[in-house]
Every structure is written in C-alpha cells, then in structure tokens.
C-alpha positions in Angstrom: 84.7 85.2 116.3 85.2 82.6 113.5 85.5 79.0 114.6 89.1 78.6 113.5 90.2 81.6 115.6 88.4 80.3 118.7 90.2 76.9 118.1 93.6 78.5 117.9 93.1 80.5 121.0 91.7 77.5 122.9 94.7 75.4 122.0 97.1 78.2 123.1 95.3 78.6 126.4 95.3 74.9 127.1 99.0 74.6 126.4 99.7 77.5 128.8 97.5 75.9 131.5 99.4 72.6 131.2 102.7 74.4 131.4 103.7 73.4 127.9 106.0 75.7 125.9 104.1 78.0 123.7 105.9 79.4 120.7 104.9 83.0 120.1 103.3 84.0 116.9 106.2 86.3 116.2 108.7 83.5 116.6 106.7 81.1 114.5 106.1 83.6 111.7 106.5 83.1 108.8 106.2 79.3 108.8 105.5 79.0 105.1 105.4 81.1 101.9 103.2 84.1 102.0 100.5 84.9 99.4 99.4 88.4 98.3 96.0 88.3 96.7 95.8 91.0 94.0 92.3 92.0 92.8 93.7 93.0 89.3 95.2 91.2 86.4 98.9 90.7 85.8 100.8 93.6 84.3 98.9 96.5 85.8 100.1 99.1 88.2 98.8 97.3 91.3 100.2 93.9 90.2 103.6 95.4 89.4 103.7 97.2 92.7 102.8 94.1 94.6 105.5 92.0 92.8 108.2 94.6 93.3 107.5 94.9 97.1 106.9 91.1 97.5 110.3 90.3 96.0 112.1 92.5 98.6 109.9 91.4 101.5 110.8 87.8 100.7 114.5 88.6 101.4 113.7 89.9 104.8 111.2 87.2 105.8 113.2 84.3 104.5 110.2 82.9 102.7 108.8 83.2 99.2 106.0 85.8 98.7 103.8 84.8 95.8 101.3 86.9 93.9 97.8 85.5 93.4 95.9 87.5 90.8 92.1 87.4 91.3 90.7 90.2 89.0 87.1 91.1 88.5 83.9 92.0 90.4 85.3 95.1 91.9 87.8 93.2 93.9 85.1 91.4 95.9 86.4 87.9 95.2 89.9 88.8 96.2 88.7 90.5 99.4 86.5 87.6 100.3 89.4 85.2 99.8 91.6 87.1 102.3 88.8 87.9 104.8 88.1 84.2 105.1 91.7 83.1 105.2 93.5 81.9 108.4 94.5 85.0 110.4 98.2 84.0 110.6 99.8 86.6 108.4 100.5 84.2 105.5 97.6 85.6 103.3 97.5 89.3 102.5 95.3 91.5 100.4 96.5 94.2 98.0 94.2 97.0 98.8 93.5 100.0 96.7 91.0 102.9 96.1 88.8 100.1 94.7 88.5 98.5 98.1 87.1 101.7 99.5 84.9 102.3 96.5 83.4 98.8 96.6 82.1 99.5 100.2 79.7 102.1 98.8 79.1 100.7 95.3 77.7 97.2 96.2 74.5 96.6 98.1 76.1 93.9 100.1 79.6 92.4 100.4 80.7 89.0 101.8 82.9 90.9 104.3 83.0 94.2 106.2 85.6 96.5 104.6 86.5 98.2 107.9 86.2 95.3 110.3 87.3 92.2 108.5 90.9 93.3 107.6 93.9 94.2 109.7 95.8 97.1 108.0 99.6 96.6 107.5 100.9 99.5 105.5 100.4 101.6 102.4 102.8 100.8 99.5 102.6 103.6 97.1 100.6 106.5 95.6 100.2 107.2 91.9 98.7 110.1 89.9 95.4 110.5 88.1 95.5 113.1 85.3 93.1 115.2 83.3 94.2 114.8 79.6 93.1 116.2 76.3 94.0 115.5 72.7 97.2 117.3 71.7 95.2 119.4 69.2 92.7 120.5 71.9 91.8 124.2 72.1 92.1 123.8 75.9 95.7 124.8 76.8 95.1 124.9 80.5 92.6 123.5 83.0 91.4 127.0 83.5 90.5 127.1 79.8 88.5 123.8 80.1 86.7 125.0 83.2 85.8 128.3 81.7 84.2 126.6 78.7 82.4 124.1 80.9 80.8 126.9 83.0 79.9 129.0 80.0 78.4 126.0 78.2 76.5 123.8 80.7 76.3 120.1 79.7 78.4 120.5 76.6 81.8 119.3 77.8 82.4 115.5 77.9 84.8 113.8 80.2 85.8 110.2 79.3 86.6 107.6 82.0 86.7 103.9 82.4 83.8 102.0 83.8 81.1 103.5 86.1 82.2 103.1 89.7 85.9 102.9 88.9 88.3 105.2 90.7 88.8 107.3 87.5 85.0 107.6 87.0 84.4 108.7 90.6 87.4 111.0 90.5 85.7 112.7 87.4 82.4 113.0 89.3 84.2 114.5 92.3 86.1 116.9 89.9 82.8 117.9 88.3 81.1 118.6 91.7 84.1 120.4 93.1 84.4 122.6 90.0 80.7 123.5 90.2 80.4 122.9 86.5 77.8 120.9 84.5 79.9 118.4 82.6 79.0 115.0 81.1 81.0 112.0 82.5 81.1 109.4 79.8 82.2 105.9 80.8 84.0 103.5 78.4 85.0 99.8 78.8 88.7 100.2 79.5 91.6 102.6 79.0 92.1 101.7 75.3 88.5 102.7 74.5 89.0 106.0 76.5 92.1 106.7 74.5 90.4 106.0 71.2 87.5 108.3 72.1 89.9 111.0 73.1 92.0 110.8 70.0 88.9 110.6 67.8 87.5 113.8 69.5 84.5 111.9 70.8 85.2 113.3 74.2 86.8 116.7 75.1 89.0 115.4 77.9 89.5 112.3 80.0 90.3 111.4 83.6 92.8 108.5 83.7 95.7 107.0 85.6 98.7 108.9 84.5 101.0 105.9 83.9 99.3 104.4 80.9 99.0 107.9 79.4 102.7 108.7 79.6 103.6 107.0 76.3 100.7 108.8 74.6 101.9 112.1 76.1 105.5 111.4 74.9 104.2 110.6 71.5 102.3 114.0 71.4 99.0 112.2 71.0 97.5 113.6 74.2 98.4 116.4 76.6 98.1 116.5 80.4 96.3 119.6 81.7 96.6 118.8 85.4 97.1 116.0 87.9 94.6 115.4 90.7 97.0 114.8 93.6 98.9 117.2 95.8 102.3 117.1 94.0 103.7 117.5 90.5 104.4 114.1 89.0 108.1 113.3 88.7 107.6 112.3 85.0 105.9 115.7 84.2 107.2 118.2 86.7 105.7 121.2 84.9 102.1 119.9 84.9 100.1 121.7 87.6 97.8 120.1 90.1 94.0 120.7 90.0 94.4 122.6 93.2 96.9 125.0 91.7 94.5 125.4 88.7 91.8 126.9 90.8 89.9 124.2 92.7 90.7 124.6 96.3 91.4 121.6 98.6 91.1 119.1 95.7 93.4 116.1 96.3 92.8 112.7 94.7 95.5 110.1 94.1 95.3 106.4 93.7 97.0 104.2 96.3 97.9 100.6 97.1 98.3 99.0 100.4 98.6 95.6 102.2 96.2 94.2 104.8 95.8 90.8 106.5 92.6 89.1 107.8 91.2 90.6 111.0 92.4 88.7 114.1 96.0 88.4 112.8 98.1 88.7 115.9 99.5 92.3 116.5 103.1 91.0 116.6 102.7 89.4 113.2 101.2 92.7 111.8 104.2 94.5 113.3 106.6 92.2 111.6 104.9 92.6 108.3 104.9 96.3 108.7 108.6 96.3 109.4 109.3 94.3 106.3 107.2 96.6 104.1 108.9 99.7 105.5 112.3 98.1 104.8 111.3 97.1 101.3 110.0 100.6 100.4 113.1 102.3 101.9 115.4 100.3 99.7 116.9 102.2 96.8 116.1 99.6 94.1 112.5 99.3 95.1 112.0 103.1 95.1 113.6 103.3 91.7 111.5 100.5 90.2 108.3 102.0 91.5 109.3 105.5 90.4 109.9 104.1 86.9 106.2 103.2 87.1 105.3 106.7 88.2 104.5 105.4 91.7 105.7 107.2 94.9 106.8 104.5 97.4 105.2 105.5 100.7 104.7 103.3 103.8 102.5 104.0 106.8 101.7 102.6 110.2 98.8 100.2 110.4 96.8 102.9 112.2 97.5 105.4 109.4 96.3 102.9 106.8 93.2 102.2 108.9 92.4 105.9 109.0 93.0 106.3 105.3 90.7 103.4 104.4 88.0 104.8 106.7 88.2 108.3 105.2 88.2 106.9 101.6 85.2 104.7 102.2 83.3 107.8 103.4 84.5 110.1 100.6 83.7 107.7 97.7 80.5 106.6 99.3 79.4 110.3 99.3 80.5 110.7 95.7 78.5 107.6 94.7 75.4 109.0 96.4 75.8 112.5 95.0 76.3 111.2 91.4 73.2 108.9 91.8 75.3 105.8 90.7 73.1 102.7 91.3 74.4 100.3 93.8 75.2 96.9 92.3 
C-alpha cells in the first residue's frame, strides 16, 4: 500500500480512537475541482467525450471538472499520472481501448492496468469502419473477402500506427476472416485517407467519425462497421457480423477510472454523477452528433470489460507477432 494511503488511514483510525468526529469521504467529497487526465490531444473523440461529460458532472458535483490533455506514448504518461495521484476521487483517467492495448504492447508499464485503477463507469462507444474509395470495385464486404481469399497477400488494408486500436482491429478482422491480407500502417488518419484516395491501399480500417465527412463528400464508402449495431449516421451500412464473419464485434470505447484505493463511497458518487450526465438529453445529443453512443456501466461492469479487452488485444498482439515496445 503506498505511503500516502497508509498515512490517511492511520490518521482516520487515530481520530476514531480519540473519539474525534470523522467526516466521511462521501461527505467531504468533492473538496476541490476534479481533473480528468485524457491520454489524447484536444479535439479528438476521446477529448470531446470527456469535455461533454465533465461539463454535466460539474453541475451535479458543485465543483469544476477540468480536462488535462496528456497525449503520447500509448497513454502511459496519462495512466502513470493518475495511478500515482492521491486516491481521493479528485483525479480521474479517461480510459479507452488504448489502455487495454498498452497492457500487451509494452514490455513494462509504470502501473498495473488491472490493479492500479478503480473503475467508475463507461462513457460511450463509437464505431470502427471498413472503408474503400468511392470508385472501388468492392461494393460489399463479401466482395472484398472473396477477392482476398482468391488472391492471398494481394489485398492491402490501411490503418494508423502499429499497435493502435484500428491497427489491431484490422489484424483481428484478418484472422477472423481467415484471409491473407496485408495490414499497412500509416502515421495518422490523414495519411491513411490520402493512401486510400490515391489507391495505394484497397481498403482501410478507421474510426468512423473522421470518415463521415469523406463519406458525405463521396470520396470514400463504408462497406461495414465492426460493432454490433448499425451506426446512427449510416443506418444502412451492415456490420461485419452480418457480412459473414460470425461473432465479430469490435467497437472503441471510453470510460472513467480513479486511482486504486479510492474509497468505495467516492466511486459510488462518481458513478452516480456519470450515469446522470449520460442520461441527460443534451449530453446524449452532443455525443450522438459525434457518432458516440452514450452508455454508462457499473464499476464492476467496467472492470470486467477492461479485463476482457486486455486479454483480447494481448492475444491479437501475440498472434500478429507485433514486437513489444
């Protein structure tokens, strides 16, 4: 147990032994503004999700909830900042698929992904899509898979960096389809889009939100989404599962967690505020406009999700022979 946690518990025990009044964590919380550490830059899906929910949470908590962007290094810096913060509920981590991926992608981390955080709630889920140039000969995902199986190694799938959610989703798609495709990584979404539009790759696996303007402009076309539902923005686009790959379900998600050791009553209060925020009509609409499905969970459900995602992406990393960093 970290020294600061032992100190807090010792002080509380001493106060109780002396018969002094002890203010419960739930009564004292929040005692100051909250900070949500986001492992991505400003303006992205995760950042906008955090800001939308934070604004509504602040109303219920009676304290400001500020966003602290710490992008880079697979989210390790952001995770470390929260894992080592005081376990009082005032510092939170914006978790994502990347949190689970990092557990299998890095040789060592300055924290234990499953032990050093106290789950609060999921925030939202958003789609990953398989897209092709508008002029592509592939009109359906079945067309693409038929070509890939008839021509081993000749179909190229573009993604962002090796080890990203999109890159690993492409590797999982390739393995699930039983087809020999080449997964080609690029440095960022703009580079993927340029390669797609320049016919340097046959298809791409990318978060749907940044692709929507390109789809509207008839520059690219979505063949399928990887999750379990049709995207609200593209209700006629089928899922990968509907297109012939049984049990396939991959969606990106965001969530909130606190440092391990945060008192259960504080976690419960945070969970109530997140649930209330995500149930509000204005937050739901703002997230839906970003193609994000607002969806809360219990702390236990988030813990199970994180554990299953760490295992799933760790297995994908091993199967794809991606070197650990």
